[in-house]
CHARMM internal coordinates of N, CA and C (Angstrom, degrees):
IC EDIT
DIST 1 N 1 CA 1.4485
DIST 1 CA 1 C 1.5189
ANGL 1 N 1 CA 1 C 109.86
DIST 1 C 2 N 1.2870
ANGL 1 CA 1 C 2 N 114.87
DIHE 1 N 1 CA 1 C 2 N 144.71
DIST 2 N 2 CA 1.4551
ANGL 1 C 2 N 2 CA 119.75
DIHE 1 CA 1 C 2 N 2 CA 178.39
DIST 2 CA 2 C 1.5264
ANGL 2 N 2 CA 2 C 109.59
DIHE 1 C 2 N 2 CA 2 C -81.32
DIST 2 C 3 N 1.3052
ANGL 2 CA 2 C 3 N 114.81
DIHE 2 N 2 CA 2 C 3 N 142.02
DIST 3 N 3 CA 1.4633
ANGL 2 C 3 N 3 CA 119.49
DIHE 2 CA 2 C 3 N 3 CA 178.88
DIST 3 CA 3 C 1.5246
ANGL 3 N 3 CA 3 C 108.95
DIHE 2 C 3 N 3 CA 3 C -77.01
DIST 3 C 4 N 1.3112
ANGL 3 CA 3 C 4 N 115.61
DIHE 3 N 3 CA 3 C 4 N 139.47
DIST 4 N 4 CA 1.4603
ANGL 3 C 4 N 4 CA 120.56
DIHE 3 CA 3 C 4 N 4 CA 178.93
DIST 4 CA 4 C 1.5275
ANGL 4 N 4 CA 4 C 109.40
DIHE 3 C 4 N 4 CA 4 C -86.51
DIST 4 C 5 N 1.3101
ANGL 4 CA 4 C 5 N 115.31
DIHE 4 N 4 CA 4 C 5 N 136.54
DIST 5 N 5 CA 1.4625
ANGL 4 C 5 N 5 CA 119.50
DIHE 4 CA 4 C 5 N 5 CA 176.19
DIST 5 CA 5 C 1.5156
ANGL 5 N 5 CA 5 C 108.77
DIHE 4 C 5 N 5 CA 5 C -103.32
DIST 5 C 6 N 1.2995
ANGL 5 CA 5 C 6 N 115.49
DIHE 5 N 5 CA 5 C 6 N 143.90
DIST 6 N 6 CA 1.4602
ANGL 5 C 6 N 6 CA 118.81
DIHE 5 CA 5 C 6 N 6 CA -179.93
DIST 6 CA 6 C 1.5130
ANGL 6 N 6 CA 6 C 110.01
DIHE 5 C 6 N 6 CA 6 C -75.92
DIST 6 C 7 N 1.2968
ANGL 6 CA 6 C 7 N 116.14
DIHE 6 N 6 CA 6 C 7 N 147.89
DIST 7 N 7 CA 1.4469
ANGL 6 C 7 N 7 CA 121.74
DIHE 6 CA 6 C 7 N 7 CA -178.36
DIST 7 CA 7 C 1.5295
ANGL 7 N 7 CA 7 C 111.14
DIHE 6 C 7 N 7 CA 7 C -66.57
DIST 7 C 8 N 1.3124
ANGL 7 CA 7 C 8 N 117.42
DIHE 7 N 7 CA 7 C 8 N -34.72
DIST 8 N 8 CA 1.4607
ANGL 7 C 8 N 8 CA 121.23
DIHE 7 CA 7 C 8 N 8 CA 179.83
DIST 8 CA 8 C 1.5154
ANGL 8 N 8 CA 8 C 111.53
DIHE 7 C 8 N 8 CA 8 C -66.51
DIST 8 C 9 N 1.3181
ANGL 8 CA 8 C 9 N 117.72
DIHE 8 N 8 CA 8 C 9 N -37.79
DIST 9 N 9 CA 1.4611
ANGL 8 C 9 N 9 CA 121.29
DIHE 8 CA 8 C 9 N 9 CA -178.53
DIST 9 CA 9 C 1.5228
ANGL 9 N 9 CA 9 C 110.72
DIHE 8 C 9 N 9 CA 9 C -70.19
DIST 9 C 10 N 1.3206
ANGL 9 CA 9 C 10 N 117.96
DIHE 9 N 9 CA 9 C 10 N -36.42
DIST 10 N 10 CA 1.4529
ANGL 9 C 10 N 10 CA 120.61
DIHE 9 CA 9 C 10 N 10 CA -178.34
DIST 10 CA 10 C 1.5298
ANGL 10 N 10 CA 10 C 112.43
DIHE 9 C 10 N 10 CA 10 C -78.48
DIST 10 C 11 N 1.3259
ANGL 10 CA 10 C 11 N 117.48
DIHE 10 N 10 CA 10 C 11 N -21.89
DIST 11 N 11 CA 1.4518
ANGL 10 C 11 N 11 CA 119.97
DIHE 10 CA 10 C 11 N 11 CA -178.06
DIST 11 CA 11 C 1.5213
ANGL 11 N 11 CA 11 C 112.90
DIHE 10 C 11 N 11 CA 11 C -92.02
DIST 11 C 12 N 1.3266
ANGL 11 CA 11 C 12 N 118.27
DIHE 11 N 11 CA 11 C 12 N -2.60
DIST 12 N 12 CA 1.4527
ANGL 11 C 12 N 12 CA 121.22
DIHE 11 CA 11 C 12 N 12 CA 179.18
DIST 12 CA 12 C 1.5200
ANGL 12 N 12 CA 12 C 109.02
DIHE 11 C 12 N 12 CA 12 C -70.38
DIST 12 C 13 N 1.3180
ANGL 12 CA 12 C 13 N 115.59
DIHE 12 N 12 CA 12 C 13 N 130.80
DIST 13 N 13 CA 1.4594
ANGL 12 C 13 N 13 CA 121.40
DIHE 12 CA 12 C 13 N 13 CA -178.27
DIST 13 CA 13 C 1.5235
ANGL 13 N 13 CA 13 C 109.89
DIHE 12 C 13 N 13 CA 13 C -115.33
DIST 13 C 14 N 1.3203
ANGL 13 CA 13 C 14 N 115.17
DIHE 13 N 13 CA 13 C 14 N 155.43
DIST 14 N 14 CA 1.4528
ANGL 13 C 14 N 14 CA 122.21
DIHE 13 CA 13 C 14 N 14 CA 177.58
DIST 14 CA 14 C 1.5294
ANGL 14 N 14 CA 14 C 107.09
DIHE 13 C 14 N 14 CA 14 C -127.70
DIST 14 C 15 N 1.3079
ANGL 14 CA 14 C 15 N 117.46
DIHE 14 N 14 CA 14 C 15 N 135.14
DIST 15 N 15 CA 1.4552
ANGL 14 C 15 N 15 CA 122.72
DIHE 14 CA 14 C 15 N 15 CA 179.63
DIST 15 CA 15 C 1.5279
ANGL 15 N 15 CA 15 C 108.40
DIHE 14 C 15 N 15 CA 15 C -100.54
DIST 15 C 16 N 1.3208
ANGL 15 CA 15 C 16 N 115.71
DIHE 15 N 15 CA 15 C 16 N 127.30
DIST 16 N 16 CA 1.4585
ANGL 15 C 16 N 16 CA 121.64
DIHE 15 CA 15 C 16 N 16 CA -178.22
DIST 16 CA 16 C 1.5168
ANGL 16 N 16 CA 16 C 109.74
DIHE 15 C 16 N 16 CA 16 C -120.11
DIST 16 C 17 N 1.3303
ANGL 16 CA 16 C 17 N 115.81
DIHE 16 N 16 CA 16 C 17 N 146.50
DIST 17 N 17 CA 1.4594
ANGL 16 C 17 N 17 CA 121.30
DIHE 16 CA 16 C 17 N 17 CA 178.68
DIST 17 CA 17 C 1.5200
ANGL 17 N 17 CA 17 C 108.71
DIHE 16 C 17 N 17 CA 17 C -128.56
DIST 17 C 18 N 1.3242
ANGL 17 CA 17 C 18 N 115.75
DIHE 17 N 17 CA 17 C 18 N 132.16
DIST 18 N 18 CA 1.4629
ANGL 17 C 18 N 18 CA 121.74
DIHE 17 CA 17 C 18 N 18 CA 176.56
DIST 18 CA 18 C 1.5228
ANGL 18 N 18 CA 18 C 106.97
DIHE 17 C 18 N 18 CA 18 C -86.92
DIST 18 C 19 N 1.3432
ANGL 18 CA 18 C 19 N 117.33
DIHE 18 N 18 CA 18 C 19 N 112.23
DIST 19 N 19 CA 1.4643
ANGL 18 C 19 N 19 CA 121.10
DIHE 18 CA 18 C 19 N 19 CA -170.64
DIST 19 CA 19 C 1.5170
ANGL 19 N 19 CA 19 C 114.56
DIHE 18 C 19 N 19 CA 19 C -108.73
DIST 19 C 20 N 1.3356
ANGL 19 CA 19 C 20 N 118.35
DIHE 19 N 19 CA 19 C 20 N -15.21
DIST 20 N 20 CA 1.4544
ANGL 19 C 20 N 20 CA 119.46
DIHE 19 CA 19 C 20 N 20 CA -177.56
DIST 20 CA 20 C 1.5228
ANGL 20 N 20 CA 20 C 109.90
DIHE 19 C 20 N 20 CA 20 C -140.69
DIST 20 C 21 N 1.3236
ANGL 20 CA 20 C 21 N 116.52
DIHE 20 N 20 CA 20 C 21 N 140.97
DIST 21 N 21 CA 1.4422
ANGL 20 C 21 N 21 CA 121.37
DIHE 20 CA 20 C 21 N 21 CA -177.50
DIST 21 CA 21 C 1.5173
ANGL 21 N 21 CA 21 C 112.13
DIHE 20 C 21 N 21 CA 21 C -64.58
DIST 21 C 22 N 1.3154
ANGL 21 CA 21 C 22 N 115.64
DIHE 21 N 21 CA 21 C 22 N 149.63
DIST 22 N 22 CA 1.4579
ANGL 21 C 22 N 22 CA 121.72
DIHE 21 CA 21 C 22 N 22 CA -179.59
DIST 22 CA 22 C 1.5256
ANGL 22 N 22 CA 22 C 111.78
DIHE 21 C 22 N 22 CA 22 C -102.20
DIST 22 C 23 N 1.3205
ANGL 22 CA 22 C 23 N 117.32
DIHE 22 N 22 CA 22 C 23 N 19.59
DIST 23 N 23 CA 1.4615
ANGL 22 C 23 N 23 CA 121.21
DIHE 22 CA 22 C 23 N 23 CA -174.98
DIST 23 CA 23 C 1.5285
ANGL 23 N 23 CA 23 C 111.91
DIHE 22 C 23 N 23 CA 23 C -59.50
DIST 23 C 24 N 1.2967
ANGL 23 CA 23 C 24 N 118.79
DIHE 23 N 23 CA 23 C 24 N -50.60
DIST 24 N 24 CA 1.4654
ANGL 23 C 24 N 24 CA 121.77
DIHE 23 CA 23 C 24 N 24 CA -177.06
DIST 24 CA 24 C 1.5381
ANGL 24 N 24 CA 24 C 112.15
DIHE 23 C 24 N 24 CA 24 C -95.30
DIST 24 C 25 N 1.2951
ANGL 24 CA 24 C 25 N 116.71
DIHE 24 N 24 CA 24 C 25 N 14.50
DIST 25 N 25 CA 1.4690
ANGL 24 C 25 N 25 CA 120.60
DIHE 24 CA 24 C 25 N 25 CA -179.94
DIST 25 CA 25 C 1.5320
ANGL 25 N 25 CA 25 C 109.57
DIHE 24 C 25 N 25 CA 25 C -86.24
DIST 25 C 26 N 1.3239
ANGL 25 CA 25 C 26 N 116.44
DIHE 25 N 25 CA 25 C 26 N 159.03
DIST 26 N 26 CA 1.4721
ANGL 25 C 26 N 26 CA 120.01
DIHE 25 CA 25 C 26 N 26 CA 175.51
DIST 26 CA 26 C 1.5298
ANGL 26 N 26 CA 26 C 110.57
DIHE 25 C 26 N 26 CA 26 C -62.95
DIST 26 C 27 N 1.3149
ANGL 26 CA 26 C 27 N 115.31
DIHE 26 N 26 CA 26 C 27 N 158.72
DIST 27 N 27 CA 1.4699
ANGL 26 C 27 N 27 CA 121.37
DIHE 26 CA 26 C 27 N 27 CA -177.74
DIST 27 CA 27 C 1.5284
ANGL 27 N 27 CA 27 C 110.99
DIHE 26 C 27 N 27 CA 27 C -58.68
DIST 27 C 28 N 1.3316
ANGL 27 CA 27 C 28 N 117.76
DIHE 27 N 27 CA 27 C 28 N -37.55
DIST 28 N 28 CA 1.4720
ANGL 27 C 28 N 28 CA 120.71
DIHE 27 CA 27 C 28 N 28 CA 179.48
DIST 28 CA 28 C 1.5206
ANGL 28 N 28 CA 28 C 111.35
DIHE 27 C 28 N 28 CA 28 C -60.45
DIST 28 C 29 N 1.3342
ANGL 28 CA 28 C 29 N 117.67
DIHE 28 N 28 CA 28 C 29 N -39.63
DIST 29 N 29 CA 1.4567
ANGL 28 C 29 N 29 CA 121.45
DIHE 28 CA 28 C 29 N 29 CA 179.65
DIST 29 CA 29 C 1.5256
ANGL 29 N 29 CA 29 C 110.03
DIHE 28 C 29 N 29 CA 29 C -67.23
DIST 29 C 30 N 1.3237
ANGL 29 CA 29 C 30 N 116.90
DIHE 29 N 29 CA 29 C 30 N -40.48
DIST 30 N 30 CA 1.4640
ANGL 29 C 30 N 30 CA 120.35
DIHE 29 CA 29 C 30 N 30 CA 178.20
DIST 30 CA 30 C 1.5198
ANGL 30 N 30 CA 30 C 111.07
DIHE 29 C 30 N 30 CA 30 C -61.92
DIST 30 C 31 N 1.3348
ANGL 30 CA 30 C 31 N 116.22
DIHE 30 N 30 CA 30 C 31 N -39.70
DIST 31 N 31 CA 1.4703
ANGL 30 C 31 N 31 CA 120.28
DIHE 30 CA 30 C 31 N 31 CA 179.51
DIST 31 CA 31 C 1.5178
ANGL 31 N 31 CA 31 C 111.91
DIHE 30 C 31 N 31 CA 31 C -67.81
DIST 31 C 32 N 1.3375
ANGL 31 CA 31 C 32 N 117.23
DIHE 31 N 31 CA 31 C 32 N -34.64
DIST 32 N 32 CA 1.4617
ANGL 31 C 32 N 32 CA 120.46
DIHE 31 CA 31 C 32 N 32 CA 177.75
DIST 32 CA 32 C 1.5258
ANGL 32 N 32 CA 32 C 110.21
DIHE 31 C 32 N 32 CA 32 C -66.28
DIST 32 C 33 N 1.3336
ANGL 32 CA 32 C 33 N 116.74
DIHE 32 N 32 CA 32 C 33 N -43.25
DIST 33 N 33 CA 1.4752
ANGL 32 C 33 N 33 CA 120.87
DIHE 32 CA 32 C 33 N 33 CA 179.28
DIST 33 CA 33 C 1.5241
ANGL 33 N 33 CA 33 C 109.45
DIHE 32 C 33 N 33 CA 33 C -62.68
DIST 33 C 34 N 1.3239
ANGL 33 CA 33 C 34 N 117.10
DIHE 33 N 33 CA 33 C 34 N -43.93
DIST 34 N 34 CA 1.4566
ANGL 33 C 34 N 34 CA 120.49
DIHE 33 CA 33 C 34 N 34 CA 179.10
DIST 34 CA 34 C 1.5306
ANGL 34 N 34 CA 34 C 110.79
DIHE 33 C 34 N 34 CA 34 C -67.26
DIST 34 C 35 N 1.3381
ANGL 34 CA 34 C 35 N 116.43
DIHE 34 N 34 CA 34 C 35 N -37.14
DIST 35 N 35 CA 1.4607
ANGL 34 C 35 N 35 CA 120.71
DIHE 34 CA 34 C 35 N 35 CA 178.41
DIST 35 CA 35 C 1.5187
ANGL 35 N 35 CA 35 C 113.42
DIHE 34 C 35 N 35 CA 35 C -65.40
DIST 35 C 36 N 1.3114
ANGL 35 CA 35 C 36 N 116.49
DIHE 35 N 35 CA 35 C 36 N -29.57
DIST 36 N 36 CA 1.4633
ANGL 35 C 36 N 36 CA 120.24
DIHE 35 CA 35 C 36 N 36 CA 175.95
DIST 36 CA 36 C 1.5254
ANGL 36 N 36 CA 36 C 111.34
DIHE 35 C 36 N 36 CA 36 C -71.39
DIST 36 C 37 N 1.3308
ANGL 36 CA 36 C 37 N 116.68
DIHE 36 N 36 CA 36 C 37 N -21.70
DIST 37 N 37 CA 1.4661
ANGL 36 C 37 N 37 CA 120.26
DIHE 36 CA 36 C 37 N 37 CA 176.72
DIST 37 CA 37 C 1.5031
ANGL 37 N 37 CA 37 C 115.15
DIHE 36 C 37 N 37 CA 37 C 107.50
DIST 37 C 38 N 1.3209
ANGL 37 CA 37 C 38 N 117.58
DIHE 37 N 37 CA 37 C 38 N 11.70
DIST 38 N 38 CA 1.4557
ANGL 37 C 38 N 38 CA 119.83
DIHE 37 CA 37 C 38 N 38 CA 179.61
DIST 38 CA 38 C 1.5224
ANGL 38 N 38 CA 38 C 110.89
DIHE 37 C 38 N 38 CA 38 C -76.99
DIST 38 C 39 N 1.3355
ANGL 38 CA 38 C 39 N 116.29
DIHE 38 N 38 CA 38 C 39 N 142.84
DIST 39 N 39 CA 1.4582
ANGL 38 C 39 N 39 CA 121.23
DIHE 38 CA 38 C 39 N 39 CA 176.73
DIST 39 CA 39 C 1.5183
ANGL 39 N 39 CA 39 C 112.04
DIHE 38 C 39 N 39 CA 39 C -123.14
DIST 39 C 40 N 1.3291
ANGL 39 CA 39 C 40 N 118.09
DIHE 39 N 39 CA 39 C 40 N -20.39
DIST 40 N 40 CA 1.4683
ANGL 39 C 40 N 40 CA 119.56
DIHE 39 CA 39 C 40 N 40 CA 179.38
DIST 40 CA 40 C 1.5281
ANGL 40 N 40 CA 40 C 109.99
DIHE 39 C 40 N 40 CA 40 C -150.12
DIST 40 C 41 N 1.3038
ANGL 40 CA 40 C 41 N 115.00
DIHE 40 N 40 CA 40 C 41 N 157.95
DIST 41 N 41 CA 1.4544
ANGL 40 C 41 N 41 CA 122.41
DIHE 40 CA 40 C 41 N 41 CA -178.15
DIST 41 CA 41 C 1.5253
ANGL 41 N 41 CA 41 C 111.02
DIHE 40 C 41 N 41 CA 41 C -65.89
DIST 41 C 42 N 1.3132
ANGL 41 CA 41 C 42 N 117.50
DIHE 41 N 41 CA 41 C 42 N 147.88
DIST 42 N 42 CA 1.4696
ANGL 41 C 42 N 42 CA 125.67
DIHE 41 CA 41 C 42 N 42 CA -178.71
DIST 42 CA 42 C 1.5246
ANGL 42 N 42 CA 42 C 113.05
DIHE 41 C 42 N 42 CA 42 C 64.58
DIST 42 C 43 N 1.2991
ANGL 42 CA 42 C 43 N 116.78
DIHE 42 N 42 CA 42 C 43 N 18.88
DIST 43 N 43 CA 1.4553
ANGL 42 C 43 N 43 CA 121.99
DIHE 42 CA 42 C 43 N 43 CA 177.26
DIST 43 CA 43 C 1.5260
ANGL 43 N 43 CA 43 C 109.36
DIHE 42 C 43 N 43 CA 43 C -82.75
DIST 43 C 44 N 1.3085
ANGL 43 CA 43 C 44 N 116.34
DIHE 43 N 43 CA 43 C 44 N 139.07
DIST 44 N 44 CA 1.4643
ANGL 43 C 44 N 44 CA 121.85
DIHE 43 CA 43 C 44 N 44 CA 175.98
DIST 44 CA 44 C 1.5248
ANGL 44 N 44 CA 44 C 107.63
DIHE 43 C 44 N 44 CA 44 C -110.21
DIST 44 C 45 N 1.3266
ANGL 44 CA 44 C 45 N 115.49
DIHE 44 N 44 CA 44 C 45 N 126.15
DIST 45 N 45 CA 1.4642
ANGL 44 C 45 N 45 CA 120.72
DIHE 44 CA 44 C 45 N 45 CA 179.89
DIST 45 CA 45 C 1.5203
ANGL 45 N 45 CA 45 C 109.56
DIHE 44 C 45 N 45 CA 45 C -123.54
DIST 45 C 46 N 1.2966
ANGL 45 CA 45 C 46 N 116.04
DIHE 45 N 45 CA 45 C 46 N 161.64
DIST 46 N 46 CA 1.4617
ANGL 45 C 46 N 46 CA 122.83
DIHE 45 CA 45 C 46 N 46 CA -179.93
DIST 46 CA 46 C 1.5194
ANGL 46 N 46 CA 46 C 108.26
DIHE 45 C 46 N 46 CA 46 C -118.09
DIST 46 C 47 N 1.3047
ANGL 46 CA 46 C 47 N 116.44
DIHE 46 N 46 CA 46 C 47 N 125.47
DIST 47 N 47 CA 1.4583
ANGL 46 C 47 N 47 CA 122.66
DIHE 46 CA 46 C 47 N 47 CA -179.66
DIST 47 CA 47 C 1.5258
ANGL 47 N 47 CA 47 C 109.18
DIHE 46 C 47 N 47 CA 47 C -130.22
DIST 47 C 48 N 1.3193
ANGL 47 CA 47 C 48 N 117.72
DIHE 47 N 47 CA 47 C 48 N 157.64
DIST 48 N 48 CA 1.4664
ANGL 47 C 48 N 48 CA 119.94
DIHE 47 CA 47 C 48 N 48 CA 175.30
DIST 48 CA 48 C 1.5163
ANGL 48 N 48 CA 48 C 110.25
DIHE 47 C 48 N 48 CA 48 C -65.57
DIST 48 C 49 N 1.3026
ANGL 48 CA 48 C 49 N 116.88
DIHE 48 N 48 CA 48 C 49 N 143.40
DIST 49 N 49 CA 1.4649
ANGL 48 C 49 N 49 CA 121.81
DIHE 48 CA 48 C 49 N 49 CA -178.46
DIST 49 CA 49 C 1.5162
ANGL 49 N 49 CA 49 C 109.03
DIHE 48 C 49 N 49 CA 49 C -84.59
DIST 49 C 50 N 1.3365
ANGL 49 CA 49 C 50 N 115.45
DIHE 49 N 49 CA 49 C 50 N 82.80
DIST 50 N 50 CA 1.4657
ANGL 49 C 50 N 50 CA 121.42
DIHE 49 CA 49 C 50 N 50 CA -179.61
DIST 50 CA 50 C 1.5223
ANGL 50 N 50 CA 50 C 109.48
DIHE 49 C 50 N 50 CA 50 C -116.88
DIST 50 C 51 N 1.3057
ANGL 50 CA 50 C 51 N 115.22
DIHE 50 N 50 CA 50 C 51 N 167.98
DIST 51 N 51 CA 1.4645
ANGL 50 C 51 N 51 CA 120.14
DIHE 50 CA 50 C 51 N 51 CA 178.87
DIST 51 CA 51 C 1.5260
ANGL 51 N 51 CA 51 C 111.33
DIHE 50 C 51 N 51 CA 51 C -64.45
DIST 51 C 52 N 1.3189
ANGL 51 CA 51 C 52 N 117.42
DIHE 51 N 51 CA 51 C 52 N -33.98
DIST 52 N 52 CA 1.4620
ANGL 51 C 52 N 52 CA 120.76
DIHE 51 CA 51 C 52 N 52 CA 179.82
DIST 52 CA 52 C 1.5228
ANGL 52 N 52 CA 52 C 111.51
DIHE 51 C 52 N 52 CA 52 C -65.17
DIST 52 C 53 N 1.3187
ANGL 52 CA 52 C 53 N 116.70
DIHE 52 N 52 CA 52 C 53 N -45.78
DIST 53 N 53 CA 1.4677
ANGL 52 C 53 N 53 CA 120.75
DIHE 52 CA 52 C 53 N 53 CA 179.29
DIST 53 CA 53 C 1.5216
ANGL 53 N 53 CA 53 C 110.32
DIHE 52 C 53 N 53 CA 53 C -66.18
DIST 53 C 54 N 1.3322
ANGL 53 CA 53 C 54 N 117.35
DIHE 53 N 53 CA 53 C 54 N -42.75
DIST 54 N 54 CA 1.4737
ANGL 53 C 54 N 54 CA 120.74
DIHE 53 CA 53 C 54 N 54 CA 178.24
DIST 54 CA 54 C 1.5331
ANGL 54 N 54 CA 54 C 110.27
DIHE 53 C 54 N 54 CA 54 C -60.78
DIST 54 C 55 N 1.3300
ANGL 54 CA 54 C 55 N 117.18
DIHE 54 N 54 CA 54 C 55 N -38.90
DIST 55 N 55 CA 1.4603
ANGL 54 C 55 N 55 CA 120.90
DIHE 54 CA 54 C 55 N 55 CA 178.14
DIST 55 CA 55 C 1.5099
ANGL 55 N 55 CA 55 C 112.49
DIHE 54 C 55 N 55 CA 55 C -65.23
DIST 55 C 56 N 1.3280
ANGL 55 CA 55 C 56 N 116.55
DIHE 55 N 55 CA 55 C 56 N -38.31
DIST 56 N 56 CA 1.4645
ANGL 55 C 56 N 56 CA 120.40
DIHE 55 CA 55 C 56 N 56 CA 177.74
DIST 56 CA 56 C 1.5213
ANGL 56 N 56 CA 56 C 110.76
DIHE 55 C 56 N 56 CA 56 C -65.48
DIST 56 C 57 N 1.3255
ANGL 56 CA 56 C 57 N 116.35
DIHE 56 N 56 CA 56 C 57 N -40.64
DIST 57 N 57 CA 1.4656
ANGL 56 C 57 N 57 CA 120.58
DIHE 56 CA 56 C 57 N 57 CA 178.67
DIST 57 CA 57 C 1.5264
ANGL 57 N 57 CA 57 C 110.39
DIHE 56 C 57 N 57 CA 57 C -66.03
DIST 57 C 58 N 1.3111
ANGL 57 CA 57 C 58 N 117.11
DIHE 57 N 57 CA 57 C 58 N -35.56
DIST 58 N 58 CA 1.4655
ANGL 57 C 58 N 58 CA 121.54
DIHE 57 CA 57 C 58 N 58 CA 178.62
DIST 58 CA 58 C 1.5235
ANGL 58 N 58 CA 58 C 112.34
DIHE 57 C 58 N 58 CA 58 C -64.86
DIST 58 C 59 N 1.3289
ANGL 58 CA 58 C 59 N 117.21
DIHE 58 N 58 CA 58 C 59 N -27.76
DIST 59 N 59 CA 1.4614
ANGL 58 C 59 N 59 CA 121.39
DIHE 58 CA 58 C 59 N 59 CA 179.95
DIST 59 CA 59 C 1.5256
ANGL 59 N 59 CA 59 C 112.16
DIHE 58 C 59 N 59 CA 59 C -73.30
DIST 59 C 60 N 1.3348
ANGL 59 CA 59 C 60 N 117.41
DIHE 59 N 59 CA 59 C 60 N -27.63
DIST 60 N 60 CA 1.4665
ANGL 59 C 60 N 60 CA 120.55
DIHE 59 CA 59 C 60 N 60 CA -177.56
DIST 60 CA 60 C 1.5349
ANGL 60 N 60 CA 60 C 111.44
DIHE 59 C 60 N 60 CA 60 C -130.91
DIST 60 C 61 N 1.3400
ANGL 60 CA 60 C 61 N 118.85
DIHE 60 N 60 CA 60 C 61 N 56.26
DIST 61 N 61 CA 1.4636
ANGL 60 C 61 N 61 CA 119.28
DIHE 60 CA 60 C 61 N 61 CA -178.05
DIST 61 CA 61 C 1.5226
ANGL 61 N 61 CA 61 C 113.23
DIHE 60 C 61 N 61 CA 61 C -68.68
DIST 61 C 62 N 1.3285
ANGL 61 CA 61 C 62 N 117.17
DIHE 61 N 61 CA 61 C 62 N -18.58
DIST 62 N 62 CA 1.4588
ANGL 61 C 62 N 62 CA 121.12
DIHE 61 CA 61 C 62 N 62 CA 179.37
DIST 62 CA 62 C 1.5374
ANGL 62 N 62 CA 62 C 111.73
DIHE 61 C 62 N 62 CA 62 C -82.37
DIST 62 C 63 N 1.3272
ANGL 62 CA 62 C 63 N 117.62
DIHE 62 N 62 CA 62 C 63 N -10.66
DIST 63 N 63 CA 1.4613
ANGL 62 C 63 N 63 CA 121.57
DIHE 62 CA 62 C 63 N 63 CA -179.05
DIST 63 CA 63 C 1.5288
ANGL 63 N 63 CA 63 C 112.74
DIHE 62 C 63 N 63 CA 63 C -110.81
DIST 63 C 64 N 1.3237
ANGL 63 CA 63 C 64 N 115.95
DIHE 63 N 63 CA 63 C 64 N -28.26
DIST 64 N 64 CA 1.4733
ANGL 63 C 64 N 64 CA 121.94
DIHE 63 CA 63 C 64 N 64 CA -173.50
DIST 64 CA 64 C 1.5179
ANGL 64 N 64 CA 64 C 108.82
DIHE 63 C 64 N 64 CA 64 C -126.59
DIST 64 C 65 N 1.3320
ANGL 64 CA 64 C 65 N 115.58
DIHE 64 N 64 CA 64 C 65 N 143.88
DIST 65 N 65 CA 1.4639
ANGL 64 C 65 N 65 CA 119.16
DIHE 64 CA 64 C 65 N 65 CA 174.11
DIST 65 CA 65 C 1.5203
ANGL 65 N 65 CA 65 C 110.44
DIHE 64 C 65 N 65 CA 65 C -131.74
DIST 65 C 66 N 1.3227
ANGL 65 CA 65 C 66 N 115.22
DIHE 65 N 65 CA 65 C 66 N 154.01
DIST 66 N 66 CA 1.4549
ANGL 65 C 66 N 66 CA 121.65
DIHE 65 CA 65 C 66 N 66 CA 178.76
DIST 66 CA 66 C 1.5182
ANGL 66 N 66 CA 66 C 107.94
DIHE 65 C 66 N 66 CA 66 C -88.71
DIST 66 C 67 N 1.3127
ANGL 66 CA 66 C 67 N 116.34
DIHE 66 N 66 CA 66 C 67 N 125.20
DIST 67 N 67 CA 1.4470
ANGL 66 C 67 N 67 CA 122.49
DIHE 66 CA 66 C 67 N 67 CA -179.23
DIST 67 CA 67 C 1.5262
ANGL 67 N 67 CA 67 C 107.52
DIHE 66 C 67 N 67 CA 67 C -105.59
DIST 67 C 68 N 1.3466
ANGL 67 CA 67 C 68 N 116.75
DIHE 67 N 67 CA 67 C 68 N 140.28
DIST 68 N 68 CA 1.4648
ANGL 67 C 68 N 68 CA 122.13
DIHE 67 CA 67 C 68 N 68 CA 174.84
DIST 68 CA 68 C 1.4792
ANGL 68 N 68 CA 68 C 114.81
DIHE 67 C 68 N 68 CA 68 C 79.25
END
COOR INIT
IC SEED 1 N 1 CA 1 C
IC BUILD
């Protein structure tokens, strides 16, 4: 049987801001920033608050910050 997810848990959003350029960062860091969906510096995006997104943010804490 599939596990049921609560509606409140799936609707939780997290706001992320790209605060530092990834120019001199390793390729893996650049791919994480692009994978999060950022296209320009100082951009604020909204993503679901999941373990996968939190893990991506943990990989690049010097480039991305959680807002709100």
